LOVO-280238 format. One record per residue (C-alpha): x, y, z; residue number from 1. Coordinates in nm, 2 decimals. Layout:
x,y,z,resi
X,Y,Z,NUM $
...
This chain:
x,y,z,resi
-0.51,0.86,-14.33,1 $
-0.51,0.67,-14.00,2 $
-0.85,0.60,-13.86,3 $
-0.92,0.80,-13.55,4 $
-1.06,0.69,-13.21,5 $
-1.35,0.93,-13.25,6 $
-1.44,0.77,-13.58,7 $
-1.45,0.43,-13.41,8 $
-1.67,0.57,-13.13,9 $
-1.91,0.73,-13.38,10 $
-1.91,0.43,-13.61,11 $
-1.97,0.12,-13.41,12 $
-2.18,-0.04,-13.68,13 $
-1.87,-0.09,-13.91,14 $
-1.69,-0.25,-13.62,15 $
-1.98,-0.49,-13.58,16 $
-1.97,-0.57,-13.95,17 $
-1.59,-0.63,-13.93,18 $
-1.64,-0.87,-13.63,19 $
-1.92,-1.05,-13.82,20 $
-1.70,-1.08,-14.13,21 $
-1.42,-1.23,-13.92,22 $
-1.66,-1.50,-13.78,23 $
-1.80,-1.57,-14.13,24 $
-1.45,-1.60,-14.28,25 $
-1.35,-1.84,-14.00,26 $
-1.65,-2.05,-14.07,27 $
-1.59,-2.04,-14.44,28 $
-1.22,-2.14,-14.41,29 $
-1.25,-2.42,-14.14,30 $
-1.61,-2.54,-14.13,31 $
-1.74,-2.56,-14.48,32 $
-1.75,-2.83,-14.75,33 $
-1.84,-2.73,-15.10,34 $
-2.13,-2.98,-15.12,35 $
-2.31,-2.78,-14.84,36 $
-2.44,-2.54,-15.09,37 $
-2.70,-2.36,-14.86,38 $
-2.43,-2.28,-14.61,39 $
-2.19,-2.17,-14.88,40 $
-2.45,-1.94,-15.04,41 $
-2.55,-1.79,-14.71,42 $
-2.20,-1.72,-14.59,43 $
-2.09,-1.58,-14.92,44 $
-2.39,-1.35,-14.95,45 $
-2.34,-1.22,-14.60,46 $
-1.97,-1.16,-14.66,47 $
-2.04,-0.98,-14.99,48 $
-2.30,-0.75,-14.83,49 $
-2.07,-0.66,-14.54,50 $
-1.78,-0.60,-14.78,51 $
-1.99,-0.37,-14.99,52 $
-2.10,-0.17,-14.69,53 $
-1.75,-0.15,-14.55,54 $
-1.60,-0.01,-14.86,55 $
-1.89,0.23,-14.91,56 $
-1.86,0.37,-14.56,57 $
-1.49,0.35,-14.50,58 $
-1.37,0.45,-14.85,59 $
-1.17,0.75,-14.71,60 $
-0.99,0.53,-14.45,61 $
-0.75,0.36,-14.69,62 $
-0.50,0.24,-14.44,63 $
-0.77,0.09,-14.22,64 $
-0.91,-0.09,-14.53,65 $
-0.57,-0.22,-14.61,66 $
-0.54,-0.37,-14.26,67 $
-0.88,-0.53,-14.30,68 $
-0.76,-0.68,-14.63,69 $
-0.47,-0.84,-14.45,70 $
-0.67,-0.95,-14.15,71 $
-0.93,-1.13,-14.36,72 $
-0.66,-1.31,-14.56,73 $
-0.47,-1.41,-14.25,74 $
-0.77,-1.61,-14.13,75 $
-0.71,-1.86,-14.41,76 $
-0.34,-1.91,-14.34,77 $
-0.38,-2.26,-14.19,78 $
-0.68,-2.37,-14.39,79 $
-0.68,-2.64,-14.65,80 $
-0.87,-2.52,-14.96,81 $
-1.23,-2.64,-14.96,82 $
-1.37,-2.53,-15.29,83 $
-1.09,-2.65,-15.52,84 $
-0.86,-2.94,-15.54,85 $
-0.62,-2.80,-15.79,86 $
-0.36,-2.72,-15.52,87 $
-0.28,-3.09,-15.50,88 $
-0.15,-3.08,-15.85,89 $
0.04,-2.76,-15.78,90 $
0.23,-2.94,-15.50,91 $
0.29,-3.24,-15.73,92 $
0.44,-3.03,-16.00,93 $
0.66,-2.84,-15.76,94 $
0.80,-3.16,-15.61,95 $
0.85,-3.31,-15.95,96 $
1.07,-3.02,-16.05,97 $
1.27,-3.06,-15.73,98 $
1.33,-3.42,-15.82,99 $
1.47,-3.31,-16.16,100 $
1.16,-3.43,-16.35,101 $
0.99,-3.22,-16.61,102 $
0.62,-3.19,-16.51,103 $
0.52,-3.11,-16.87,104 $
0.63,-3.45,-16.99,105 $
0.45,-3.68,-16.75,106 $
0.09,-3.71,-16.63,107 $
0.04,-3.81,-16.27,108 $
-0.16,-4.11,-16.37,109 $
0.14,-4.24,-16.58,110 $
0.33,-4.29,-16.25,111 $
0.05,-4.41,-16.03,112 $
-0.07,-4.67,-16.28,113 $
0.26,-4.85,-16.26,114 $
0.30,-4.80,-15.89,115 $
0.58,-4.55,-15.92,116 $
0.58,-4.27,-15.66,117 $
0.83,-4.00,-15.77,118 $
0.75,-3.75,-15.50,119 $
0.67,-3.76,-15.13,120 $
0.30,-3.82,-15.04,121 $
0.24,-3.92,-15.41,122 $
-0.06,-4.13,-15.33,123 $
-0.22,-3.87,-15.11,124 $
-0.17,-3.60,-15.37,125 $
-0.31,-3.83,-15.64,126 $
-0.63,-3.89,-15.44,127 $
-0.66,-3.53,-15.36,128 $
-0.64,-3.39,-15.72,129 $
-0.88,-3.64,-15.86,130 $
-0.88,-3.86,-16.17,131 $
-0.94,-3.58,-16.42,132 $
-0.65,-3.37,-16.31,133 $
-0.42,-3.67,-16.28,134 $
-0.49,-3.79,-16.63,135 $
-0.38,-3.47,-16.81,136 $
-0.05,-3.30,-16.86,137 $
0.01,-2.99,-16.66,138 $
-0.09,-2.66,-16.82,139 $
0.06,-2.42,-16.57,140 $
0.33,-2.18,-16.72,141 $
0.68,-2.15,-16.58,142 $
0.65,-1.87,-16.32,143 $
0.35,-2.05,-16.18,144 $
0.57,-2.36,-16.16,145 $
0.83,-2.15,-15.98,146 $
0.58,-2.07,-15.71,147 $
0.51,-2.45,-15.68,148 $
0.88,-2.51,-15.64,149 $
0.92,-2.25,-15.37,150 $
0.64,-2.42,-15.18,151 $
0.81,-2.76,-15.21,152 $
1.15,-2.62,-15.11,153 $
1.01,-2.49,-14.78,154 $
0.77,-2.77,-14.72,155 $
0.86,-3.08,-14.92,156 $
0.70,-3.33,-14.69,157 $
0.39,-3.14,-14.57,158 $
0.08,-3.07,-14.78,159 $
-0.04,-2.81,-14.53,160 $
0.31,-2.65,-14.52,161 $
0.31,-2.62,-14.90,162 $
-0.04,-2.46,-14.88,163 $
0.09,-2.20,-14.63,164 $
0.39,-2.11,-14.85,165 $
0.17,-2.07,-15.16,166 $
-0.08,-1.87,-14.97,167 $
0.19,-1.63,-14.86,168 $
0.30,-1.59,-15.22,169 $
-0.06,-1.51,-15.33,170 $
-0.11,-1.27,-15.05,171 $
0.21,-1.09,-15.13,172 $
0.10,-1.06,-15.49,173 $
-0.24,-0.91,-15.38,174 $
-0.06,-0.64,-15.19,175 $
0.16,-0.57,-15.48,176 $
-0.16,-0.53,-15.69,177 $
-0.29,-0.29,-15.42,178 $
0.04,-0.09,-15.43,179 $
0.06,-0.04,-15.81,180 $
-0.32,-0.03,-15.85,181 $
-0.35,0.27,-15.61,182 $
-0.06,0.44,-15.79,183 $
-0.22,0.39,-16.13,184 $
-0.56,0.51,-16.01,185 $
-0.39,0.82,-15.87,186 $
-0.22,0.89,-16.21,187 $
-0.55,0.84,-16.39,188 $
-0.74,1.07,-16.15,189 $
-0.98,0.79,-16.05,190 $
-1.09,0.75,-15.69,191 $
-0.82,0.54,-15.52,192 $
-1.07,0.35,-15.30,193 $
-1.18,0.17,-15.62,194 $
-0.90,-0.07,-15.57,195 $
-1.08,-0.21,-15.26,196 $
-1.36,-0.33,-15.48,197 $
-1.10,-0.59,-15.58,198 $
-0.87,-0.62,-15.27,199 $
-1.15,-0.65,-15.01,200 $
-1.39,-0.85,-15.23,201 $
-1.47,-1.18,-15.06,202 $
-1.46,-1.34,-15.40,203 $
-1.09,-1.25,-15.44,204 $
-1.01,-1.34,-15.08,205 $
-1.18,-1.68,-15.10,206 $
-1.08,-1.78,-15.46,207 $
-0.72,-1.66,-15.45,208 $
-0.60,-1.66,-15.09,209 $
-0.85,-1.94,-14.98,210 $
-0.84,-2.17,-15.28,211 $
-0.49,-2.09,-15.40,212 $
-0.56,-1.98,-15.76,213 $
-0.26,-1.80,-15.90,214 $
-0.46,-1.55,-16.11,215 $
-0.36,-1.31,-15.83,216 $
0.01,-1.34,-15.92,217 $
-0.07,-1.29,-16.29,218 $
-0.28,-0.99,-16.21,219 $
0.00,-0.84,-16.00,220 $
0.24,-0.85,-16.29,221 $
-0.04,-0.72,-16.53,222 $
-0.12,-0.41,-16.32,223 $
0.25,-0.34,-16.25,224 $
0.31,-0.36,-16.63,225 $
0.02,-0.12,-16.70,226 $
0.15,0.13,-16.44,227 $
0.49,0.12,-16.60,228 $
0.34,0.16,-16.94,229 $
0.14,0.46,-16.83,230 $
0.46,0.61,-16.68,231 $
0.64,0.58,-17.01,232 $
0.86,0.29,-16.92,233 $
0.74,0.06,-17.20,234 $
1.05,-0.16,-17.21,235 $
1.03,-0.26,-16.85,236 $
0.65,-0.28,-16.89,237 $
0.71,-0.54,-17.17,238 $
0.93,-0.75,-16.94,239 $
0.68,-0.75,-16.66,240 $
0.39,-0.83,-16.91,241 $
0.60,-1.13,-17.02,242 $
0.61,-1.23,-16.65,243 $
0.23,-1.20,-16.63,244 $
0.19,-1.43,-16.94,245 $
0.44,-1.68,-16.78,246 $
0.20,-1.71,-16.48,247 $
-0.12,-1.75,-16.68,248 $
-0.15,-1.72,-17.06,249 $
-0.46,-1.49,-17.06,250 $
-0.26,-1.16,-17.11,251 $
-0.15,-1.29,-17.45,252 $
-0.49,-1.20,-17.59,253 $
-0.43,-0.83,-17.49,254 $
-0.12,-0.79,-17.71,255 $
-0.31,-0.67,-18.03,256 $
-0.49,-0.40,-17.82,257 $
-0.16,-0.21,-17.77,258 $
-0.15,-0.12,-18.14,259 $
-0.32,0.22,-18.11,260 $
-0.17,0.29,-17.77,261 $
0.18,0.30,-17.94,262 $
0.07,0.42,-18.28,263 $
-0.08,0.76,-18.20,264 $
-0.03,1.11,-18.33,265 $
0.05,1.27,-18.00,266 $
0.33,1.50,-18.14,267 $
0.13,1.64,-18.43,268 $
0.02,1.96,-18.23,269 $
0.38,2.04,-18.16,270 $
0.49,2.06,-18.52,271 $
0.64,2.39,-18.63,272 $
0.43,2.65,-18.81,273 $
0.11,2.45,-18.79,274 $
-0.24,2.56,-18.69,275 $
-0.54,2.38,-18.57,276 $
-0.76,2.51,-18.85,277 $
-0.98,2.24,-19.02,278 $
-0.82,2.24,-19.36,279 $
-0.73,2.00,-19.63,280 $
-0.37,1.91,-19.59,281 $
-0.16,1.80,-19.88,282 $
0.05,1.49,-19.88,283 $
0.36,1.71,-19.88,284 $
0.26,1.93,-19.58,285 $
0.47,1.95,-19.27,286 $
0.19,1.81,-19.06,287 $
0.18,1.49,-19.27,288 $
0.55,1.46,-19.23,289 $
0.51,1.48,-18.85,290 $
0.23,1.22,-18.87,291 $
0.44,0.98,-19.07,292 $
0.73,1.02,-18.82,293 $
0.50,0.97,-18.53,294 $
0.34,0.66,-18.68,295 $
0.68,0.52,-18.77,296 $
0.81,0.58,-18.42,297 $
0.50,0.43,-18.27,298 $
0.53,0.12,-18.49,299 $
0.90,0.08,-18.39,300 $
0.81,0.10,-18.02,301 $
0.52,-0.14,-18.07,302 $
0.75,-0.39,-18.24,303 $
1.00,-0.36,-17.96,304 $
0.73,-0.40,-17.70,305 $
0.60,-0.72,-17.87,306 $
0.95,-0.85,-17.91,307 $
1.05,-0.79,-17.55,308 $
0.73,-0.94,-17.42,309 $
0.74,-1.26,-17.63,310 $
1.12,-1.30,-17.57,311 $
1.07,-1.27,-17.19,312 $
0.79,-1.53,-17.21,313 $
1.00,-1.76,-17.43,314 $
1.30,-1.74,-17.20,315 $
1.09,-1.86,-16.91,316 $
0.96,-2.16,-17.12,317 $
1.31,-2.24,-17.26,318 $
1.43,-2.47,-16.98,319 $
1.13,-2.70,-17.04,320 $
1.16,-2.69,-17.42,321 $
1.13,-3.01,-17.62,322 $
0.91,-3.14,-17.91,323 $
0.72,-3.35,-17.66,324 $
0.66,-3.05,-17.44,325 $
0.51,-2.85,-17.73,326 $
0.29,-3.14,-17.82,327 $
0.17,-3.20,-17.46,328 $
0.12,-2.84,-17.38,329 $
-0.08,-2.77,-17.70,330 $
-0.29,-3.08,-17.64,331 $
-0.37,-2.97,-17.28,332 $
-0.46,-2.61,-17.38,333 $
-0.68,-2.75,-17.66,334 $
-0.88,-2.94,-17.40,335 $
-1.02,-2.61,-17.26,336 $
-1.18,-2.54,-17.60,337 $
-1.29,-2.89,-17.72,338 $
-1.34,-3.11,-17.42,339 $
-1.42,-2.93,-17.09,340 $
-1.75,-2.77,-17.01,341 $
-1.83,-2.57,-16.70,342 $
-2.04,-2.25,-16.62,343 $
-2.06,-2.15,-16.99,344 $
-2.33,-1.92,-17.13,345 $
-2.35,-1.86,-17.50,346 $
-2.17,-2.19,-17.56,347 $
-2.45,-2.38,-17.39,348 $
-2.71,-2.21,-17.61,349 $
-2.50,-2.31,-17.92,350 $
-2.47,-2.67,-17.78,351 $
-2.84,-2.69,-17.73,352 $
-2.90,-2.58,-18.09,353 $
-2.65,-2.85,-18.20,354 $
-2.85,-3.11,-18.01,355 $
-3.17,-3.01,-18.18,356 $
-3.02,-3.03,-18.53,357 $
-2.75,-3.29,-18.50,358 $
-2.86,-3.50,-18.20,359 $
-2.52,-3.49,-18.03,360 $
-2.28,-3.26,-17.85,361 $
-2.09,-3.05,-18.10,362 $
-1.83,-2.91,-17.86,363 $
-1.54,-3.02,-18.09,364 $
-1.69,-2.81,-18.37,365 $
-1.80,-2.52,-18.16,366 $
-1.47,-2.52,-17.97,367 $
-1.29,-2.46,-18.30,368 $
-1.51,-2.17,-18.41,369 $
-1.52,-1.97,-18.08,370 $
-1.14,-1.90,-18.08,371 $
-1.17,-1.76,-18.43,372 $
-1.45,-1.54,-18.32,373 $
-1.25,-1.42,-18.02,374 $
-0.95,-1.34,-18.24,375 $
-1.16,-1.14,-18.48,376 $
-1.33,-0.95,-18.20,377 $
-1.00,-0.86,-18.04,378 $
-0.85,-0.75,-18.38,379 $
-1.16,-0.53,-18.44,380 $
-1.11,-0.38,-18.09,381 $
-0.74,-0.32,-18.18,382 $
-0.79,-0.14,-18.51,383 $
-1.13,0.02,-18.48,384 $
-1.16,0.13,-18.12,385 $
-0.97,0.42,-17.96,386 $
-0.70,0.28,-17.73,387 $
-0.48,0.59,-17.72,388 $
-0.48,0.64,-17.35,389 $
-0.46,0.40,-17.05,390 $
-0.82,0.41,-16.96,391 $
-0.93,0.33,-17.31,392 $
-0.67,0.05,-17.33,393 $
-0.79,-0.11,-17.01,394 $
-1.15,-0.08,-17.11,395 $
-1.07,-0.26,-17.43,396 $
-0.90,-0.53,-17.23,397 $
-1.21,-0.57,-17.02,398 $
-1.44,-0.59,-17.32,399 $
-1.21,-0.84,-17.50,400 $
-1.18,-1.07,-17.21,401 $
-1.55,-1.05,-17.14,402 $
-1.63,-1.15,-17.50,403 $
-1.39,-1.45,-17.45,404 $
-1.56,-1.56,-17.13,405 $
-1.91,-1.51,-17.27,406 $
-1.83,-1.75,-17.56,407 $
-1.60,-1.99,-17.37,408 $
-1.69,-2.35,-17.30,409 $
-1.54,-2.33,-16.95,410 $
-1.56,-2.03,-16.71,411 $
-1.43,-2.13,-16.36,412 $
-1.52,-1.88,-16.09,413 $
-1.16,-1.75,-16.04,414 $
-1.14,-1.65,-16.40,415 $
-1.36,-1.35,-16.32,416 $
-1.08,-1.20,-16.10,417 $
-0.91,-1.05,-16.41,418 $
-1.23,-0.88,-16.52,419 $
-1.28,-0.75,-16.17,420 $
-0.93,-0.58,-16.14,421 $
-0.97,-0.43,-16.49,422 $
-1.31,-0.29,-16.40,423 $
-1.18,-0.07,-16.11,424 $
-1.01,0.15,-16.38,425 $
-1.34,0.19,-16.58,426 $
-1.70,0.28,-16.53,427 $
-1.81,-0.08,-16.58,428 $
-1.94,-0.26,-16.27,429 $
-2.08,-0.58,-16.42,430 $
-1.76,-0.77,-16.32,431 $
-1.83,-0.67,-15.96,432 $
-2.19,-0.80,-15.99,433 $
-2.05,-1.12,-16.15,434 $
-1.81,-1.17,-15.86,435 $
-2.12,-1.21,-15.65,436 $
-2.33,-1.41,-15.89,437 $
-2.05,-1.65,-15.98,438 $
-2.11,-1.83,-15.65,439 $
-2.41,-1.99,-15.82,440 $
-2.18,-2.20,-16.03,441 $
-2.08,-2.40,-15.73,442 $
-2.43,-2.56,-15.72,443 $
-2.28,-2.82,-15.95,444 $
-2.09,-2.97,-15.66,445 $
-2.41,-3.05,-15.47,446 $
-2.44,-3.39,-15.64,447 $
-2.18,-3.66,-15.68,448 $
-2.18,-3.63,-16.06,449 $
-2.11,-3.26,-16.05,450 $
-2.40,-3.20,-16.28,451 $
-2.48,-2.84,-16.35,452 $
-2.83,-2.70,-16.30,453 $
-2.90,-2.50,-16.62,454 $
-3.18,-2.30,-16.44,455 $
-2.93,-2.18,-16.19,456 $
-2.68,-2.09,-16.46,457 $
-2.96,-1.90,-16.64,458 $
-3.01,-1.70,-16.33,459 $
-2.64,-1.62,-16.30,460 $
-2.60,-1.51,-16.66,461 $
-2.94,-1.32,-16.66,462 $
-2.80,-1.11,-16.38,463 $
-2.46,-1.06,-16.54,464 $
-2.59,-0.99,-16.90,465 $
-2.86,-0.75,-16.77,466 $
-2.60,-0.53,-16.60,467 $
-2.36,-0.56,-16.89,468 $
-2.62,-0.47,-17.15,469 $
-2.73,-0.17,-16.94,470 $
-2.38,-0.04,-16.90,471 $
-2.25,-0.11,-17.25,472 $
-2.55,-0.01,-17.46,473 $
-2.84,0.14,-17.28,474 $
-2.65,0.36,-17.03,475 $
-2.33,0.38,-17.23,476 $
-2.27,0.76,-17.21,477 $
-2.36,0.79,-16.84,478 $
-2.11,0.69,-16.57,479 $
-2.25,0.48,-16.29,480 $
-2.02,0.61,-16.02,481 $
-2.32,0.73,-15.82,482 $
-2.39,0.37,-15.71,483 $
-2.05,0.35,-15.55,484 $
């Protein structure tokens, strides 16, 4: 629906909000440093309030909201990311590949320490990414690396040029998510404007378009895959899911949740000469035969789905394969569980208990236990929760990923993007709340040591857990759509 002239005349307040949003985004993109926390918090809060009101009031004007999503992203086109320095490593990896070097086999520091500069602007990139990033092997999967290569192909000697190319890729992915997200919402009979709680969210615009985090590309493939799966095209869906995993590994944890989606008795009611009477059915009855056929067919499809997904992922990794690659990659992934700490919640409580009883940080021990707990939780969701339709499946994905982040040692702000997109297909709104509260985690950058303020983190997670507990337990049977 195209927005009408009369609508604009009668709704001048939204126009004022849009104009204000443009000014705030310009200030955010070009006149903000992350250590200026008061300005960061004020700008973000204002943008979030304006976003909420715009979606709430203009939710029937989908085309207009789409243009706003593009406008707000376009503001960042020429901006150097100011809340994250990861993009320097992205550029380094892309240029390494263009030089014929495998980025999984060499740390940046290994070159710089011996005064070797294998790529253009090597010293500038090294300074920009920081010592921590430079000292570890890359952990970005192959399709992510492909995006870095594309940026280097078009702007091999310009950092800003590489940023612009990567930004166009991420914006394109966001609009792909908008396209398939709207189609999936329509198929599920969920209000289509829900997708704008993701697409227009300043958290998404700032963290993905602004700070160049490729969760947006991973999410595009994930939503595309879910749309194909809902449409019955499970083989193509498996290929696309493999692409999603090859951008970020997070969708790997969703694989067990597909079990009941495939293994369901959808054809039982169509069996010949059967009634719906509640009766004891013998093991030799026609109905049981149909159930066995249905389960076998479901298991066959499930096996095929897993095989295609994992084969697709493996094929993307294949060009980089070597024993050293496996060792380096496993070591780097392990760091997220046993070395890094940032914006955690339950882990920090467990760490404090460890300090009280052991007198030292037990991250190495806790980091080994939490993945086991996550796996057990996901398996329980896979086998004991109904995941027989798309909404149930997506809800299980949301809860599984939430459990992982609640127990993780590291929760960077942009991680919440995946929770947010999954939530638009459910009644859960705590990810939307978290997408606002997550800005509190940036308080760590106010000091030179990047030390976190645990009182601020307590405030963040008190807000998030309060909403989550209300929705998941207290108000479980009642939808909260009335708020939106």
